[in-house]
C-alpha positions in Angstrom: 13.3 59.0 -17.4 12.0 55.7 -16.3 9.3 55.2 -13.6 11.7 54.3 -10.8 13.8 57.5 -11.5 10.6 59.6 -11.5 9.5 58.1 -8.2 12.9 58.5 -6.6 13.1 62.1 -7.8 9.6 62.9 -6.5 10.5 61.5 -3.1 13.8 63.3 -2.8 13.1 66.6 -4.4 10.2 68.8 -3.2 9.6 71.5 -5.7 8.8 75.1 -4.7 11.0 75.2 -1.6 11.7 78.7 -0.5 15.5 78.3 -1.2 14.5 77.5 -4.8 11.9 80.2 -5.1 14.1 83.0 -3.6 17.7 81.8 -4.1 19.2 85.2 -3.8 17.3 85.8 -0.5 18.5 82.7 1.4 20.5 84.6 4.0 17.7 87.1 4.5 15.2 84.3 5.0 17.4 82.7 7.6 18.0 86.0 9.4 14.3 87.0 9.4 13.3 83.6 10.7 15.5 84.2 13.8 14.4 87.8 14.3 10.7 87.9 13.3 8.3 85.3 14.9 5.5 86.1 12.4 7.9 85.6 9.4 9.1 82.3 11.0 5.5 81.1 11.3 4.8 82.0 7.7 7.9 80.0 6.6 7.0 77.0 8.7 3.4 77.0 7.4 4.7 77.4 3.8 6.9 74.4 4.2 4.1 72.3 5.7 1.7 73.2 2.9 4.3 72.9 0.2 5.2 69.4 1.3 1.5 68.4 1.5 1.0 69.7 -2.0 4.0 67.7 -3.2 2.7 64.5 -1.5 -0.7 65.0 -3.1 0.8 65.7 -6.5 2.9 62.5 -6.4 0.1 60.4 -5.0 2.1 59.6 -1.8 -0.9 61.0 0.1 -3.7 61.4 -2.5 -6.4 64.0 -1.8 -9.4 65.3 -3.7 -8.8 67.7 -6.5 -10.6 70.4 -4.5 -8.3 69.9 -1.5 -5.2 70.0 -3.7 -6.4 73.2 -5.3 -7.1 74.8 -1.8 -3.6 73.8 -0.7 -2.0 75.3 -3.8 -4.0 78.6 -3.2 -2.8 78.7 0.4 0.8 78.1 -0.7 0.5 81.0 -3.1 -0.9 83.3 -0.4 1.9 82.4 2.0 4.5 82.8 -0.8 3.1 86.3 -1.6 3.2 87.3 2.1 6.8 86.0 2.4 7.8 87.8 -0.7 6.3 91.1 0.5 8.3 90.8 3.8 11.5 90.1 1.9 11.0 93.2 -0.3 10.7 95.1 3.0 
C-alpha cells in the first residue's frame, strides 16, 4: 500500500467504531441510544474519544504519548461500560 492510499484510508476509516466492535449489537445500540440517556452519553463520548485517538495515531492532530495513552485508556473504559450495558 503506497503512502497516498494509507493516508486516504486513515482519513476515511476510523478504526474501533462501535458498529465494528459490536456488529451483532447494532440494532440494540441504536435502540438503547434512543431509550437510555446515560447509554447515549457513553456512546457519544466513546465516538468523540475514539476519533481523537484516531487523529492522534494518524498525526492529523498530534498529541503527546502520555495524552494518547490516556485517551486510549478512556476509550477502553467507555467500551467496557457500553459492553456491560449491552450484555444487560
